[in-house]
N, C-alpha and C positions, 0 to 999 in steps of 0.2 A: 267395685268388684274386680275391675281390671288390675288395680294395684295389688289386691290380695293374691290374685292368680299369679301375677308376676313375681311376688315375693316367694310364693310356694315353689314356683319353677326354679328360681335362683337357689332356694334352699336345697332342692333335690340335686341340682347340678353340683353344688358345693359339697354335699354329702358323698356324691359319687367320686369326686376328686379325692377327698380324704380317704375313702375306702381303697381307692386305687393306690394311693401313696403308701398306705399301711401295708397293703398286700406286697408291694415292691420291697418292703423292708425285711420280709421273711428270709431266713438263712438259706433255704433250699431254692428260693425263687429269684435270687439276685442275678441280674444279667450283666453286672460289671464287677471287676475285682481290682484291688490295688496291690501291685506287686512290690514287695519290699526290695530295696536295692541289694544286689548280690555282693557279699563280702569278698574283697580281693584276697587271694591266697597270700599267705605270708611268704616272704623270700626264704630260700633255702640257704642256710649259712653252714659251711663245712670247715673243719680244721683238719688238715692232713697230717701225715707222719713227720713232717719237718716243722710243724707248728704254723704253717702257712694257712691263713683264713681266706676263704673265697665265698662270694655270695652270688646265688643264681635266682632270677625271678621265676624260672620254671625249669623242670628237669631238662638237661641238654639233650638235643636230638642228633647232633652231629659230633661224633667223638673221634679223635685222632690219638694214636699211641706213638710216641716219638722217643728218641734217645736210645742209649744202649739198654740191653736186656729187655727189649720190647716184648719178647714172647712171654716173659714172666708176668708182666702187667696185662698184656692182651689176653692170655689164656685164662687169667682170673676174671677179667671182664666178660669173657665168653661163657662163663658159667651161668650168666643171666640171659634169658631170652631177649630182653631189651638190649643187652650188650651186643648180641649177635646181629640184631637189626640196626643198631645205631653206629656201630664201628664203620667208619668210612674209609680209613686208610691206616697203614702202619709202615714203619720203616722196613725196607726189604733186607732182612738179615737172615740169610741161610735158606737153602732150598727146602729143607724140611718144614720151616715155618710157613712158607707160601703154600706148600702142599696141604698142610693142616688147615690153614685158613680157607683154602679152596673147598675143603671137605665140610667144614663146619659153618662157614660164612660165604657161600658161593657167590653172593652179590658183589664181593670185593673184586675189583679189576686189577689183576696182577700188573698190567701195564701202567697203572696209576698209583703204585705203591710209592711211598716216600723214599728218596735216596738215603743212603747211610749218612748219618750225622747231618741231616737236614737242619737248617736254621729257621728262624721265625718267618723269613720271607717266603721260603718254600711251603712251610706249614700253613701260612695265611692264605695261600692260594686255594686251599680246600675249604675255607670259610668254616672252621670248626667252632662249636659252642664251648668246647673244653678240650684240653690236651692232657692226657695221662702220662706220667713220667715215673720211672724208678726213682726212689728217694735220693740216691746219690747224684742224679742228674739235675736236681732242683736248683742248685746254686748256679750251674752253668747255663741252663736253658730256661729256667723259670722267669727271671727278671727280663730277658729280651722278649719273651712272649708277652709279658704284661705291658711292655713298652709299645707293642703294636696292638694292644687291646684284646689279647687272647688269654682267658683265664686258664690256669693249670691246677692239677691236683697230683700230689706226689704220694706214691705207695711204697712201703718198705718190703713186706711179705717175707722177711727172713726168719721169723720165729712163728710158733703157733699163735702166740698172743697177737703179734702184728698181723698175721694172716686173718684172724677173726676180726680184728679192728678194721682192716682194710676191706674185707667182704661187707661188713656193715656200712662202711663209708660208701662203697659202690651201690649198695642197696638204697641208701638215701639219695645218692646222685641220680640213680635211674628211676626213683619212685617206686621201688619194689623191695621194701624192707622184709616182707614175708619170705621172699625167695632167699634173701641173705640168711635168715634164720634157718631155713631148710638146709642150706649148704653147711652152715656151722653145725647143725644137729647131726648131719650125716658124718662129718669128720669126727665129732666127739663120740658118736656111737661106735664107729670103727675103732678108734683109739682105745675107748673104754673096754671093748670086747677083747682086744689084744692084751691089755693090762690085766684084766680079770683072769684070763687063761693062764697066765704065768704067776698068779698070786702066791703060789707056794715055792716059787723058785727064788733063791737068794743069791745065786752066783751071777756075776757079771763078767763074762769073758773079756779079755783085753782085745779091743778092736781097733784096727787102723783103716782109714779111708784115704786112698791116694788117687790123684789124677795122673794119668800117663800121657806123655807127649813125646813124639819123635820128630818135631818140626825141625827142618833143616838137617835131618839125619842125626841129630843129637838127642839121645833119650834123656828125659827129665821126669822126676816125680815131684808132685806138689801136694800139700795138705791144706785143707780149708781152715780158716780161723775159728776160734771157739764160738764166735757169735753167729756163724752161718748155719743154714738149715741142715747141712750134711752132719754137723756135730750133734744137732738136736735130734736128727733122725736116729742116730746110733743110740743115744740116751733113751729115746722113746721106745726103741726096740729091745731094751734091756741089756745093752752093752756098755762097756767102759771105753770112751773115746780117748785113747792113750796120748794123743798128741795135743789135746785141748789146753793143758796147762802151759805148754811151751809155745803155743801160737794163740795168744789171747785176742788179737785183733788184726786189722788190715785185710789184705786180700790173700790169694793163694801164695803159699810159701814153698820155695824149692827146698827139698831135703835129699840127702844122699843115703846110700844103703847103710852106712855106719850109724846114722841117726835112727834109721828104721830099726836096725838091730838092737839099739839101746832101748827102744820102746818095747821090744820083745813081744810083738802082737801074736795072739793065738788065732785070730782070724783077720784076713786082709780082704778089703773090697776095692776093686779097681774100676775107676771111671776112665772112659776113653771116648771123649766127645767125637762124633762123626766117624767112629770106628766101632768094630764089633769087640766090645770089652771082654767077651767070653774067650776070644782067641788070644787076646793080650794076657788074660789071666792064665791060660794054658801055657803060654810061653814062660811066664814067671814061675809057674810050678815046676817047670823043667830046668830053670836056670840055677846054676851052682850057688850063687850068692843068696838066693831066696830059700834054698833047701835047708839051710842051717837054722832058719827061723822056726819057732813052734808051728806057725801057720803053714810053712813049707813042708815040715815033717809030716803033718797030718793031711796035707793037701787042701787045707781050708783057705784057698785063695780064689776068690770068685769075681766074675765080671758083673758090674752093676748093670741091671737091665735098662732097656730103653724101648720105646715105640717110636713115635715121632720125636719124643723128648726123653732125655735121660731121667730116670726116676730119682736122682739125687738133687735136682734143682728145686728152687723155691717157688716154681710155678705150681699149680694144683697137683701135679704128679707126685709131689713129695709124700702124699699119703700112700701111694703104691710102694714107694721106697721104704717107708716104715713097715708096711705089711711084709714085704719081701725080706727085709733085714731081720725081722722077728723070726721068720722061718729058718733063716740061715744061722742066726746067733743061738737060737734055742730050738733045734730040731726035735729035741725030746718032747717039746710042748706043742709045736706047730707042724709036726711032720705031715699031718694030713691036710694041711691048708692048701687049697686049690688056687694057685695064682691066676690061672686063666679065668676062673669064675670071678675072682676079685677084680680082674681087668674089666670083665663084662659089667659088673655091678657099678664100677667107677664110671664108665662111659655112659651107661644108660641113665644113671641117677644124676650125674653132674652135667653131661653135655647133650642129653636128650636122644642118644643113639638108641636103636633097637638092637636086639641080640644078633641079628643077621648082619647088620652094619659093622658091629664090633668084630665078628668072625671074619668078615670079608675085608675090612679096611684097617683094622688095628692088629689083630692077632698075627697076620702074616709079617708084620713089620717088627715083631719082637726080636730083640737081640740080647746078648749077655746070657748069664747063667740063670734064666728065669726059674727053672724048676730045680 
């Protein structure tokens, strides 16, 4: 009897254990899980405008902009919220640059800006994850940076196509490709709207863009090469850039009044960096040599506008330049275009300002023949 009772007890115990184990296998009653190993993110591989390839294990968090024309690269980077956060220093080139950086990226310490033409040793002191350069600085500064273990990315930004490519490149670099597409969409919409407005206009006035300089007391006029953004701006605005065929490449080319007269421009736009171009344009309208030109006879000599930056440059302000040129080249089409509203939309959409900030910080700085 004792043996039977013992066997029955053992059977009950075994059944209880089995029931318990079966209950533990239920999907909703499991008390432990097995976590699959997290897949490592793929490295980011970028090819820049000079064909240079660079690989990042993660989006860089400490960004330096160095070399000449830093504002062109920096101001494009600053279109991105991440760019405004991650830019740690730039070369100190021009008081207007530092004032703009203080406005849009106030965390930057003016006392810790890079000196002009800083080399890799000075740049390395900031421990950057990447250095952004204008494309023509890549040969000079790129290899020395790589020798000290600092990657670089070169941006061109001199044409609409390059601008779009470089904005997308920055979107990948910063891990915000959606913002890159927002920026490109805004530019395309603005340009498309301008093009559609003059759909019925077939004339292309003869246009000349000149840069004015009186350095050392000697007056000089220069024209940009056909490959630069100033030439593209005129074409996008519906004008005929009369100098383009004679100046195919290189940098700014000095020209005399005889050459300008041979081009016979109907409209002249004057650039005067660090000066009020509107006052320079007024002087030229009153000058005897310029009065004989078609542009001088009609008074169509205008100063290129600027705020912190001239609107002719290949930094993001070139869009304002195209908008303003459209109004001046084809007033019969764009006569009602409100440039102040265009400025507000530009800064609120691209740099995150509100309307009050634009009215207080940007509008008062406008110079040139804006309206």
